[in-house]
N, C-alpha and C positions, 0 to 999 in steps of 0.2 A: 504494500500500500504506500502511495506517495506521502512523504512527510508533509505536515502542515507548515506553511510559511507564516511569518509574523502577521501578514495581511489576513490570511485565512483565520488565524486565531482571534485577531481583532474583530473580524466580521462575525464569527461564531459567537464571541462574547457579547457583541452588540445585540444580536438577535435573542440571546438568552435573556438579556436585560429587557428588551422590548416585550418578550413573552411574559416576563414577570409583571411588567407594568400593565399589559393588556389583560392579564388574569385578574387584576385587582381593581378594575373599573367599578366593580360592585361595592367596594369600600367607600367610594364617593357617592354612588347612587345605589344603596342597598336594596331598593325595590326591584332592581333589574335581575330578578331570579324567578324562574317558572318551574314548579315541580322539582325543586332541588337542583336545577340546572342553571348555573349563573350565565347571564348574557354578557359575554366578554369580547375582547378584541384578539383573543389568542388565535382564532382561526385566521383572521386577517394577517397577523404577523407570521404565522406558519406558512401561509400561502406566499407571502412576500419572500420568506426565506428560500423556498423552492425556486421562485421566479428569479431572484437576484443572485443567490449563491449557487444554484444548480443542484443536481441530485445528490452528489456526495456531501458537499458542505452543508446544504440545506438539511439533510437527514442528520448529519453530525450535530448541527446546532440544536435540533430538536431532541436528540439523544442526550446531549449535555444538559439541556434544560430539564429533562426528566430526571436525570441522575442527580443534578444539583438539588432538586426538590426532594428527592427520595432520601438523600443523606441528611436532610433536616433544614436546609435553607428555605425560608418561607416565600417561595416564588409561585406557589399555586394559588388558586382563587381563595380569597379570604385570608391571605397571608399564611396559608397552611404549608407545612413541610414535614417530611418524615415518611417512613415506610407505611404508615397507616393509610396513605393515599391509595395503596393497592386495593384496599377493601372498600373504598368509596365507589359508588355506582358510576361516577363521572370519570373514573380513571381511564376508561376506554377512549375518551376523547383525547386525553393526553397522549396515549400510545398512537392514536390515529395521526397525530401531527407528524410523526416520523415518516409514516407511509405516504401521507399527503405531500410533504415537502419533496420526498424522493421521486414520486410519480410526476409531480409538477415539473421538477427539474429536468427529468428525462424528456418530457415533451418539448420544453423550450430550448433544450440543447440541440434538438433536431431541427426546429423551425423557429425563426426569430420574428415572425410577422405579428402584428397586433392581434388578429383573430386567434392565433395560436396561444398567445399569452392569456387572453381572456378565457378561452376554452380550457386551457390548463388550470387556471385559477378556479373555474367552476367545477372541473373534475376533482380537484383537490378538496374543495368544499364538500362535494358529494361523498368522497371517501371518508371525510371527517364525520359527516352525518350518519352514514351507513354503519361504520365501525363503532362509533361512539354510542349511537342509540341502541344498537343491538347488544352491545356490552352492558349498557345501563339496564336494559330490560332483563337480561339473564342474571345480572348482579342482584337486582331486586328480587327475582324469583328464587335464586339459589342461596344467597347469604345475607343480603341487606334486608332491612325492615320495609317491605313494600307497603305503600298506602293501601287502604281498604279498597277492594274492587279494581286493583291495578291490572291492566291488560296491555298487550302489545300495541293496540291502537292508542291507548292512553299515552304510552311512551312516545309515540310519534306525534301525538297532539301537543305534547309539551315542547316539541321542537318547532312548532308552527310560529310562535312569536318571534324567535330570533332569526327565522329563515329569511324574511325580506331584507333585514339588516345584513346578513351574511352574503346574500346574492349581490346586493349593491356594493358592499365592500370588496367582494371578490372581483367584480368587474372593474372597480376603481383600482384595485391592486394590480390587475392585468395591465390597465392603461398606464399607471404610474411606473411599473417595472419596465414596460416596453419603452417608455420615454427615457428612463435611466439607461436602458440598454443602448439606446441610440446616442445619448449625449455624454454618458460617463463610463459605463461598463465596457464599452468597445474601445476605450482609449487608455493610454498609460498603463499603470500597474494592473488595472482591472481587465485588460485586453484578453488575457488567457485564463481568467478566473473560471469560467464555466467549462472551457475546453479541457482544463486540467482536473475538473471535478470527477 
């Protein structure tokens, strides 16, 4: 595996920090929570990680974020940290960021057009929803204390409120990352960032 350069480490660290900030928007607006699922900006930043860093570094950034939180640093929603996150129903969303960033990166590494960036972002969001919601459902059914009358349909209904926000932010992430690709990432030290991912 290719060694990480100073620039790579800096960018990974930046996205870990952004994920921590995005996870805790609910501390500013605590009402942004539906059925135990915080409405956060994590999906937005995970998508940006894949679009900007590429598949390898994007996934590494999400892995580092997950590991940093699991060792106890309070970077998850509600400033939570520690191995206890594994037992929380929302842990599947955190794991999904790794896959989402990797898949998004693979798509934009092959095609640099604006439609490709937007489609990649929307695919990444879909991965996040599919993996996270299914994990949440089975977590509630198998080990977490499910609300009374909890069903698979209810799990997906909980995801309806944040969906418009995530669709809009995914499209915005695609447009913003594509602009960065044309103006910044294709020049100087960033030129071979994705190619080397």
